[in-house]
N, C-alpha and C positions, 0 to 999 in steps of 0.2 A: 670169738675173732669178730664176727662180722657185727655185731654192735660195740665194740668195744671206742674207737674213736669218738662218735656220739655220748655216752656215757662221761667219759674222762671230758669234754666239752662243757655239758652239761652243769659236773660237778666242778667246773672253774681250773680243773687242770691242765691248762696249756700248756708246761715244760713237760711234764710225762707226756702227751700227746704229740708234743714236736717230737720226743724222741722216739717216740714208737714210728713216727713216719719218717723219721731219716732213719732207720733199721732196717736195710734192704736183707734181712733172711726173713723178718714179717713183713714186707712188699710183697717178695716172692711168695708166701704163706697166704696174704690175702690174695692175691691174683688167682693163684689156683685154687682156692678154695668158694669164693664167690665171683670172679671176673672183676676184668679193668673197670668197666664204668660203675660200682661199689667203689672200687682204690679211687676213681679220680674224687670220687662226692665227698670222703673221708678229708680231702687237705680245704674242701670249701669252708671247714671249722677254722683255717688258719691262713683264708686265704688273701689277708690282710700284711703277713709275711712275705718280705720279697722272696725267700730261698723254697718257701715252700708251692707260692705261683711259681715259680718255674720248674719245679718238678712235675705241680699237675698240668704244666702246660705243656712238658714233654710228653708225661703219659699222654693227655688229650692225642699229642699230635701222632703218637704209636698207638693209639686203640683198633686202628684198622688190623693192625700185624698183630696188637698181641690176643683179642679175638680169636685167631686161628691160631698162631704159635705162642707159647707164654713162657716159654724157654728164651724167648728173644727178648729179654726185658732188660739184660746186663748191657747187651750189645746197643738196645736202644736206648737207653739213658746214658750211655757213654758217648754213643756219636751225636746225640742233642746237646748235653752240658760236657762238656770235655771244656770250652773256653768261660764256665763261668766261676770268677775267682771268688765263690764262697767258700771259706774253709770245711762248713756245714754240706756245703753240695760237694764237693771235691769226697768228703771224709765217706760219705754214704758211696759216692762215682768206686774207689777206692775198694771200699767192703763188696759190693758188685765184681769187681776184678778177683778178691783174696778167695769170696767164696764160693768160685764156678769149681766145680767138682768135674765135670766130664771134658771133651775137647770144646773149645767155642772160638768164634774168631770176632779177637778183641782190638776195636777201632783205635787205632792212632793219632787221628785227626779228625777234627770236627765236620764232618763228612754227610751228616741227616740236619733239615730244618732244624734251629734250635728254637724253644720256645721265647714270648716276648715278641714277635713280627706280625705281621697281619694275618697271617696262615691260621685258622684254628684249629683243624684236624679235617682229615679226609675220610669220605664215605665209599664202603668200597661194597659190590652185590650183584652190579648190573654185567651179564655178558655179554652184552654186544655192546657198540658202539654209541655213547649217551648222544642222545640228538638236540632235546632242552631240558629247560628247566623250570620253577618257577616257587615260588616260595609266600607263604602267607605275610601281612602285613605285619604281625611279632615276630616278625622270623624265627616262631616256636617250628614248624612244619615246610617242606621242601616236597614236591611232587616232582620225579623226572623221567623224562622218554628214553627208550634206544631206541634203533634199527631190528631188532627184533619184535616190533610194539608190543614190548612191558611197558607198563606204568609203576612206577616203585613212589613209594608215601615215609618218609623219612621224619624222625623226630631228631628236632637238632639241637636238644640238648641232651640227649643221651647218646649222640651221633649215630640209630641204630635202626635199620628199617621197619617199618611198622606192619606194610604187607604190601603185595604186588597185585596188580591188576592185570591180565592180559586183554588188554584192551582193545587192541587195532589186530589187523590183518599184516598190512604193512608199516614200515616205517616211523615212529612219532614223529609229526613233523613243527607242533606246536603242542605246548600246554601253556594253562595258565589259570591264576586264581580268584573268583570273583569278591571285590573287597571285604562282604562281610566274612570270610576266611571259610563259609560252610562249605562252597563246592568249586569245581576245580573243573575246567573245559578240557577236551586234546581234540585235535584235529589229526589228521595222517595224512603220509603217501597213498596218491591215488585213491583216496576216499573224496566223498563229497557230503562229509557229514562232518556235525561239531557237534559231541557227545559233551554231555555234562553229568560231572561224579558227586557223590555226596563223601567229602571226605574223610567223616567219622566213621562212617559205614564198608565206606568202597564201590556201595551201588551204581550202576549207573542210573541217572534220575531220571533225563531226558534225552534226545538229539533231536539235532535241526538239518535239514536236509538242504542244501545250496549246491549254487554254480548249477543249475538247470541250463542257461549259456553256454555253457565248458569253460568258464570264468576258473581260472586258477589260485586258491587262496593260499597267501601271501602272510598275514597275521589276522589274529582276532581280539579286537578290545572288549573285554569279558563281563564289564558290567552294564556296558548301553548293546551291548554285540553287534558292533563296527566291524568291517571286515573289510581287510586292502585285499583289492583278487587285480590278477592281471588277465583282462583281454584281447589285449596283442602284443606284439612285440616290444612297441614303445609306450604302450599305456598302463596306468596305476589307478585303480577306482576305489574310493571310501566311499561305502555305500553302509545305511542301518535296517537290519534285519528286524527289529520289529516294526518298523515300519514300511520297509520295504523302499524307501527312496535311497536313491546315489547323493552323498554330503559333498562329494567331489571327485572331477574327475583330474587326472594330471598326467600330459602328453611329451615324450621325449628322454621318455627315462629309461634307460638300457636296462632292464630290470636281471639282466644274467648276470651283467658284470657290476652292477649299482646296488645288488638287491641279495648281496653273500651272507648278511646278517641283516637284523633288523628290529628295532625298536617304536613303537608308539605311546606317549602321553595317556590316560585315561579320556582326555577331554579328544583328541583326536585332531590337535593344534600342531603337535610336533611332531614328526617323523625324524627317526636318524637309523639310515642305513651304514653296512658297509660296502667296499669293493674287492674285487678280485686283485688289485696294483695297490691295499693296503691303506687305502682313502677311506673317512669318514664322513658320511655327507648328512646335513640337517636342513632337513624341511619344513617347511612352513605349509598348513590349507591356503594362504596368500600364494604362494608358490616362488617364493623366496627362499633359499638355499645355499649354504655357504660347504664350502670341503675343507679338508684337513689333510694332512700324510701323519698317520697314523700309525703306521707300522710297516713294517721292512716286505712283508709279504701280506696276502690275501686274510683281511677282517673277515672272519668267520662267523662273529655270532656278536648281538649287541644288544645294552641294555639301558633303560632310560629312567628317572626318578621321578614320579608320577608329576612335582611340579616342575619337570623341563631344566633342573638344576644342574645333576649328573648323568652323563652317561658313561658307558663301559663297553669298553669293545675287548673282545677275545682273537685270536689270529691264529694260523698254520706255525708262527714263530714259535708257539707255546706259551705267549705270554699273556696277560691282560695288561690292559689302563683304563685308569681311572681319569676321565675328562671334568673340568670346567665350561657344561656345555652355551653358556656366557658368553666366555672371551673366549671359550677352543682352544683352551691352555690342559697340559697334561699334568696332572698332581698326582699323580702316582703309578707305579709298573708294579706288577706283583708274579712271582716265578715259582714254579711246582708244578705244571702239569706236562708229563714227559711225552707227551702225542700235543694233538690240534685243540684249541677252544674251542668248541664246537656250541656250547651252550653257555648262556650267565643270566641271573635274575640279582635283581637287589632291592633293599627294602624301600619303603618309602622314606623313608629318614636317611637314606642314604649311609648307614652305619656299617650294614650286614650283605655280602654277596655271599652267593654260589653259581660255581661254575663249573660245568661237568665237561671232558672232554676223550677223545677217542684214546683215551688209555685207559674205559671204561671206569674214570672216576669221580667223584663229586668232592666239590673241595670248599671248603667253611673259612672264609675270610671275615675279619673285622677292621674295617677301613678307615679305625682312629686311631689305629697303630701302623699305619701306611710307611711313615718316616721313621719306621724302626726297624726297618727290613735290612736283615742282614743276609747279602750276597755269599753266599756256597759259589757259585758256581765259578769256575778253575779256567775252564776253555771257554770259548763264546756260542761254540757246538759241540755235538756231541764228542766223546772221547772216544778215536774208531780204533787204537793199536796202543799198547802199553808195552815195555821191555825191562827190563835190568841187566845191568851193565854183568859181568863174567867174574868179576870180582866183590859181587856187590855192595856197591858203597853208590851206584846212583839206580834211579828208576827214570824211565822216562816216559811221556807220556804225548800221545799223536790226534791230531783232533781237526775236524772238515774245518773248522777254522782257518786254518793253513799254518797252522803252527804247530812247533814240538818242543815241550818244556823238559827240563831236567829239573833232578831233584835228589837232595842228597835224604839217601831211607835215612838215616840214622837220626834226623832231625823235622822230618815230610817237608823241609822247607826248597822254595824253586831259586836254583841257583843262578838258572840260563836260560832263555829262550831263542831257536833256531825258526827264522820266518820264511816259510814256503810258497813265494809269490806263484807258483807255477799251478797252482793247484790245491783241491782239495787234502789232504791227506791221510789216505786209505788205510796205511799198514805203513810198520817200522822194524827192524831187523837191526840187533846189534850184532856187530862182530863179534867174535871171542877173546882174538885180543885185546877188544876194547878201547883200541884208538877208535872207528869211526861207528855211526848209525847210519843206516840206509832206507831210506824213505821211499816210496812209491804215493802216487795222486792219483785224482779223477782227469777227464780231459779237460782241458782248458779251450778256452775261445780258439789259442793257436794248435786245437788239434792234441794229439795225443802225449804224454810227457812220459819223457823215459827216468826209471829210478835217478835217487840223487844219494850220492854217499857224502857224508859230512863229519868233518874232525870235529871228534868229542872236545879236543882242548881247545882248539880256535873257534868253533862253532861255525868255520865256513865250508865251503864245499870244495870237497879235497879231491875227486874222480871224479871224470868227464868219462859217461859211458857211448861206446858210440860203436860204428859197425855194424849195426842191427836196425831197421824196423819197427816200432812202436804200433802196432796197426791201429789199439784199441787199449779200451782201460787196461792200469794194472788193479788188481784187489789185493793181491796177498804177497810177501816175500819174507826170503830165509837166506841165512849165510851157508857156508858146509864148514866143520867145525878147525878147519885148516886155515879157515879164513878170508881162501883163493876164490871161492866160485860162490854166486849169488844165482838165485831160484827165483823169479817172478813168476806168478801167476797171472791171466789173461780171461776178459770176458768173451773171450771168442773159444776158450774153451784151451788153448796151449800153456803149455810153460817154454819159457826163455831160460839158458842156462849163458851168463858171465861171468866172464873171467875178471875178479877185481885187482888182478895186477897191470891188465893193460888197458883193461875198458872196453873189450871186446866182447861181442857175443859171441859165442862158441856155436849153439845147438838150440834149436826148437825141436822141443818133444809135443806129439800128435799125440791126442789119445782120446779125450775128453770130446765131450759130442754140447758141453756149455759151461756155463763161466766155471772158472778155479777158484776157488774161493780162499782155501786155506792150502800150505804146502808147506814140511817139514822132513828131515833132513836126519839122516841114523847119526849116532853118535862116532862110528868109525866113517862116515862120510860118503860108503860105499852106495848106499842107497837113499830114494826119497819117495815120500809118500803125498800122495795130493787130495783133496776130498773136493767133490764137485757139486756147481747145482744138477749135474745131470746123477743125481744119487748115489753116487759110487767111489769109491778110492781106485786109485791106481798107484801099485809100489813098481819104481823106474831103478835101474840098476844104472846111475851117473859114469860109470868107464864105458857102455856098449849106447849109451843113454834109446836103453827100450824100456819098451814098457813087460814086466815079467812075469804079475797076475793083474787081475780086479779083485778088490772086494763090493759084494752086495752083500746087502742088509738095512738098512735105512730105508725109508719109505719120503723121505723127503729132504730137501737139499742139504748136503752137506757143507755145513760154515766155520767147522775147525777140527783142526787135529792135531796131537803132540805125540812125540816118541819117548817111551817112556830112558830112564837112562840105560838100562840093559841092554837096548836096541833091539830085543825081541819082542814087545807089545808095544801097540801102538792103539791108541784111544783116539776117538772121535767121536765130534758133538754136531747132531742136526736137527733141524728146523719143525721133526717130527717129534721133539721133548726127549730125545735118548739120547745116553752115549752111548757106546758100541767097545767092547774091551777086544781086541785083535790080536791073535801070533802072527808074529810077523812070518816067521821061518814057514808053519804052512800054511798061513793064508788062512785061517780056520778062524770063527767068533768064539771067543772066550765067553764072552755074558754080554747080556743086555741093561742096562740100568737106565730105572725110572725113578720119577720122580718129582722131576719141573713140570710144571703145567702151563711153559711156554718154549718157545724157540729157541736152541741153546746157540749163543752167539762167539761163546768160545770156551776155550781148555787149557790148562796147563796141570802138567805135573811136577810131583816133589822129584828132588838129584836124587832119592833114594830107590824111586820110582813104586815108592807104597802107597802114597795117595795122588789123585788127580783132582784139580779144584775147578767148576763149570759155573758160565755167567749165561741168563737165560733171560728172557723176555717178560718173564713172572718176573722180576727184581728182584731175585735173589741170586748169591751166591753159595755153593753148594761145596765140601769136603767129603770124597766118598774114599774109602779104602777100597784098594785096587783089589787086594786078595781076596774078599766079598761081594765086592758089588755095594756094600751099606753105607748110607748117608752117614757122618759121623760129627758132623757140624755145619753149621750155616748160618748168614745174616743178611737181612731183606735190607734192602734200598729202596729208592725214589723214585724210581724209573730202572727200565732195561739197562741190565749190565752188558755191556760192548765188549769189556776187555779184559784179560788179567793176565797175570805174571808172576812167579815162586822166584824169588831170590836163591842162591844158592845155598845158604843156612837151612832152606828146605822147608822154612816156618812164616817169613814176611811177605807179603801179598801186595800188590798194585794192581787198583780196578778202575777202571773206566769206565762212565755211565752215560745214559745219551740225554740227562740236562746238562753234559758237560764239567761235573766233576768227576774228582782223582780220590779214589779212596785209597790210604794206607792201615791194612790187618795185622795182625799176628794171630797164626795159628798159636792155640795153645791147650796145654795139658794131651796132644796127642800121643 
């Protein structure tokens, strides 16, 4: 199996080789036997064929996932190749679907980055936030540093880590590669030392002490050991360590605001820096500078080609942008990171980029394919909440981009978009009679916003809630089964009960000492359960408006609560990475469910109460058997899963993530 594709290629049996590489059974077997990199390499023999190139590209984009969870291959291929028009590719996806024997999550829309665009691969392995990255001139190796002091060297062809170095005590502030590609340099926060490493062996070769006068290293150019240092509040100095001479002093530079990201050409003639206000500044040693508005928020990373032709900026808006550094024009915008871009490096020829992020991922990009970017972003910001109408016909997604989108679940198509001008939408709930959707939003410039009630038929605000003061931000919302009352959870720890028929505030429930991030109501409408950042759940009698019990068990703040249809089980999700199943009748814990490696943002339960679905900061959506707590299926996305809802059929799922994407999935073979 390992060498069969090579033998077929050497024998000129291209037709048989193509049939082999389009056989899902063989693909799964090869992945299980030899791993994803060997599988990817098999497609090199037919890389000139578009179908083969697209499948290989999908495998490359999924490699970091398939290295860990080989069972994800069907979902990864379908989620990336669903819109490919090729009959051969569609036949492969149909095989992948049919040949799944156990429970799995079947993507129904294109929800993962497809091949053919600028993103080539994702490199995963850092435990801390990536703070810096550099690449060898031939784009074969990359070296990255993180805030835990660790350096990692990567093979960019195989997309695998070669080795790690515990190089510094504090956060690695910068890395670079000496032009011959044999050595790398690094420096760290609170350290006055520049270290030089042998890239082949990972050994420390030598180090230089710096900053005897208390100056702070801002950047280093490796071939001449030029350093940019800050000596006081508004002065930058460029010096040559080999000669101990000062080359240039630049005054009037607000380094705290204008030096959030930085890069310098090897000759030191051009410095490109970012600012906290989203600007890029191009500065020459002659003292000339030019500023442009590059991002909507802070520029956190910058790189420049050695010839000063191209500049790359990364931002807290999670995006990378490519710039012509001569005329200051934007060439391309790259999306894929799930958090702030903290580091970026570019090859001398300007063809490849490696970027690092707070999401602990490195991404490898091909700039020659920038014009082929396919935007999967449905919302302009994270998808904070989703819901399904009780008749199962429509799904809704809400976002911090101030919109609520309505989807036809059968076709996964958007049919309407509601715009909430008041603020960023935190949560939504659909009334059980399917007539209205209620949204709650953050505090705007005009103060706290009351919940809004929208008519699903007209798309207009239908009911004005009044008679009560909204003192702070509303985080969560739910509606009683009879569509009469609305419950909202607030940052100050209280819950407000509203009458939807009159629009008046009925009661304010006090009990939590911190944010109420989640609230749910039992099917009979008699009780509510709230989850809070104070790490407790409280059970409320909605007739007496009093708390009847508190549930303790989580060690992190509680971000999600759902009540099973029987009304006797409560499932809570927490930032301690666990789910807990509770018996509502006795207020006792039944079991703790573990498996996520990141905080849980969202939980939903099937209509029959047999299964729960949870979404986490670890990018996964997982399905759990509530009878025994076992995981039965899972799906790995490309960002934290922030919201999910299950349709009344107990199989269809709508999910939202931190990249603004909406996933439509179906639980199969349960």
